[in-house]
Structure formats: structure tokens, C-alpha cells
N, C-alpha and C positions, 0 to 999 in steps of 0.2 A: 655669393654664389650666382653664377650666370643663369638667366632665365632659360628654361628648356625650349628648344625650337618647336614651333607650332605651325602647321600648315594652315594658315588663315584662309586661303582660298577654298580649301576643302571644308573647313568649318562653316564658312558662309554658304557653300553649296548644300551643306547638310540642313540648313535652317528650314527650307521648304518641306523637309521630311517630317518635321515635328508637328504633326497634325492629328486630328481625331475626327470621327464622323460628325456630320451636322446633327443638331438636335431634331427631334420629331417636329418641333414647332416651325422649322425652316420650310415646311411644305405650305405654310399659310403666311403670307407677308405680314399681316398685322400681328399675328402671334409671335413671329420671329422678332419683330420690332419690340413688342412688349417684354419678351424674355430678356433681350439684351439691355433694354432700358432699366429693368429692375435689377439685373446683374451688376450694372455699373453703379447704381445707387447702393446696392448691398456691399459692394467692394469698398466704396467710400466710407460707409458706416463701420465696416470692420477695421479699416485702417485708423479711423478717427478714435475708435474705442481702444485700439492698441496704443495709440499715442497718449491716451488719457490715463493709462496705467503707470503708476510709479512716478518718480521725479522726472522733471523735464524742464527745458529752457523754452519758454513760450515763444520767444522771437524765432528760435530755430524751427520749432514745430509749425508756426504760422508760415514760415518761408517754404518748408517742405510741402505743407498742405496746399499752398497756393499753386505750386508746381503740379501737384496731383490733380487739383481742380482744373487746371488747364488741360491735362490729359483726359479728364472726365468730360470736359466740354467737347473736345474733338470726338470722343467716343459717342456721345449723345447725338451730335450733328451728323456724323457719318452713318450712324444707325438709321437716322431718318432718311438720309440719301439712299441707303440700301433698300429701305422700305419702298421708296418711290420706284426704284429700279425693278424690284420684284413685282410690285403691283402693275407697273407698265408692261412687264414681260408677260404676265398673265393675260392682260388685255390683248396684246399682240397675238398670243397663241389662240385666243378665242376668235378674233376678228379675221386674221390672215387667211384661213381656209375658205372664207366666204366673200372676199372682196378682191377686185382686180384693178383698183385705182392706184394712185401714186402716193397714198398716205404714208408710206414708209421711206419715201425717197429722201427725207430730211436727215435720216440717220447716216452718220459717216462711217459706214462699215467698209472693210476691205476683204477682197477675195482670199487673201492669205490667212484670214482668221476663220474661214468657214470650216476647215478641216477639224479644228479643235472642238467644234460643236456637233460633228457627225455622231449620231447615236444618242444625242440628248433628247431628240424629239421636240425641241423647242426653238422655234425661230425667234421667239421673244427674248430668250437668253442671249442669242447671238447678236440681236440688234441693241439690246438695252444694257447688258452687263459691261461692255467695254467703254461706254460713254460716261462722262461726268454729268451729274445733275445738281449743279451748284448755283443756279440762279432761277428766280421765279419766272423770268421771261423764257428761258430755255424749257423749263418744266411745263409752262403753259403751252408753248408751241408744240411740244411732243405729244402731250396728252390730247390737245385739240386735234392734231392730225390723226392720232390713233383712234380716237373715239368719234370721229366725224361720220355723218351719214355717207353712204357710198356716193362718190362722184359729186359731193357737195362740200363747200367750205365749212370748216368746223366752227362751232359756236360754244365750245365748252372751255371754261377757264378754271383751272384748279385753284389758282391764286388770282382772283378777280381784282380789277381796279375799281375805284369809286363809281364809275359809270356802269360797270357790268354788274356789280353786286355791292351796293354801298355798305351794307352791314358787315361784310367780310373783308372790306378793303384794308382795314387795319392789320389784318393777319399777313397780307402780302408785304406791307411796309416793314412789319416786325421781322418777318422771315428774311428780308433783304439785309437787315442789320445782323442777323445770325450768320448769314453766309459771309458777310464782310468780316465779322469777328473770327470766324473759322480761318479766313485767309491770313489774318494777322498772326494767329497762333501757329498755324501749319507752316506758313512760308517765312515768317519772321520770328519764330520762337517767342511769340507773345509781345513783340514790339509793335506798337501802333506807330507806323511811320507817318511822315507828314502827309503823304498821299492817302494813307488809310484814314487819318484823322479828317481830312477834307471830305472824304466819302461818307464817313460816319456822321460828320457834322450835318450834312445834307439829309441823310436818311433819318437820323434821330431828332433833327431840328433842335439840337442842344450843342453847347460849346464842347468841342473835343480837341484836345491839344496833342500835338505830336512834335518830335518823337517822345514817346513815353512807354514804359513797360506795363503791360496789363497785369494787375494783381487781383485775381479772382477770389471771391468769398464763397462760403458754403451756401449762402442765400442766392448768389448768382446762379449756382448750379441747380439749386432747388427750383428756382423760377424758370430757368431754361428747360429743365426736364418737364415741368408741368406744361409749359407752352408747347413743346414738341409732342408730348403725349396727346394733348388735346387736338393739336393740328393733325397728327397721324390718324387719330380716330375719325376726325371730320373728313379728311381726304379719303380714307378707306370707304366711308359711307357714300361720299359723292361719286367716287369712281365706280363703285358697285352699282349705284343707281343709274348712272349714265350708261354703263356697259350693258345693263339689263335692258334699258330702253333700246339701245342700238341692236342688240341681238333679237329683240322682239320685232323691230322694224324690218330687219333683214329677213326674218321668217315670213312676215306679212307680205313683203314684196316678192319673195321667191319661196312659196310653200314647198316643203320637202327638202330644202337646201340644208336644213339643220333640224335636230330633234330638240324641241323646246324643253322637255323634261330632263334630258341629259345635261343641257346647259344650266337649267335652274338648279339642279343638284350640284353641279360643278361650282357655280358662282357662290352659292350659299356656303359651300365648304371653304372656298378660297378666300372669301371676304368676311366670313363669319357673320353674315347678316341675312335675314329672310328675303328672298327675291321671288319675283314672278316673271317668267319669260313666256310671252305669248299665251298666257293663261295657265301655264304649268308652274306649280309652286315648289320652291326649294326651301326646305327647313334647315335651320342651323344645327349641325351635329354637335354632340357633346365634345368638349375639348379633351 
């Protein structure tokens, strides 16, 4: 029996309509991150439990789970990238109304994209959402510019090198490995090419051979999630601290330009950490 004709173009056009409202946690970058991270972990646990029921062929199960772990890896890494975008967007929205320097000139925005953001009330979303945040160097540069003192070169590094903050330098190196693994899975369907292997060999300072197919384990995902969770929490705290200092300095230099209590309350809510802006205290609201 011949297959019924299907309008595939229409079916693909319908896909963007299959949506639902964002969760309440989406209002707070770190809560949005934690929700997605825990959801990915819960999904893996559910599927693993389902595989464990009844008879099975271990080799087949392992092959399917490895493919699933690859998808989980991408979900965890992209969740972290989204967190960085959302945190940066909040920083831009706080700083933009009170500065006139060139701190945002490094963002590659186009006039054609402005219309889509009319009505959002967020210049941060316009600047940060279209960009990719997939290298420590790029992330450092953007946050350094956004959170610099007015008309001064920035000195804030979210992922510092050994000279900037020796105790945290290992995190930058490890994050660079994560970005490179993401590249292999997203762009080469898990194949570590010869080029990928050369980069990973330098980053990890271990022998890495290519071309090879990446075969992920449950422990790989467990340790990746733990690293990204800890890094997201640390970044959230450091960004909030730096932004608080910046807003306090802006108020000190130009009293009356902003209301300290308004920003203290806002930053405590958005970053879920107690802050003080020019003497005004912001407490963490209940989740």
C-alpha cells in the first residue's frame, strides 16, 4: 500500500507552534538553570529505570544509553550557556540606563533585529540572546565590558587565568574542554576528529586520538553536571557581587541617578543572593 502523501513543508512549519509557557523559574537565571539541570538528570534516571525492567540485551542498552548521554551532555552545556546569556542580559538592563560609554559596542547586533525586541523592555535580551557564548575568552570579554566602571577598562574576569586568580584558573581550563566536547557532539555527531583531538590533547594535557567516536558513560554525565552546577553557582555569585559594586559606585559618583533600594531588591531577586547597593540591603525572597 502506497504511503499517504504528506505536506512535509507544512509539518515543519508547524513545529514552532508546539510550545508552552516558560516556567516561573525563568524569571531568575540561576533558578532557570537549576530547573533544567535537574530535569535532564531526572529524565536520564527515568529512562535508565525503564531499561532495567524486564529482559534486555546489555550491549544494545549500552549503545542506546550512550547516545542518550550524548544528548544529555549537550542539554547540560547549552543550559549553562543560556544561564550566562540570561545573567548577562540582567546586567545590561541594570547598567545601560546609567552609562554612556562604549561598553556595549562589542556586541554584534543588527538593526534588523531591533523590531523583534520592541515591547520587551530589555536591551539586555536584544544584545545577549542572539549571540553564542561558547568560549571562555568571549565570555570574559563580554562580562568585562558590561561590568566595567564607567569610562574605564574592565578588570573583571568570570573565567580567570592563573595570573588573574590562581585558585580558580583550573575552572577556565576545564570549561574550555567542555566547550570543545560540545563542538564534537553538536557538529560531528560525537566524532572526535583529528582537529578536535589535537585541541583536546592540548587542553587536557593527555593523549587524545582521532578520529574516534565519543562513547559517554553515566559517570561522565554525572561529573559534568556536578562541574557545571558548581560553576553556575560560582558565576552567579561573582556576577552579582561585581554588579552590586558597580551600581553602588555609579550611585556614589552621581547621587540621584538611581535608587539604591530599588536595585538592591531587584538584584537580590534576580541572583538569589543577599546584596547591598550603596547601603541599601536586598534580602533573598522565598523561591
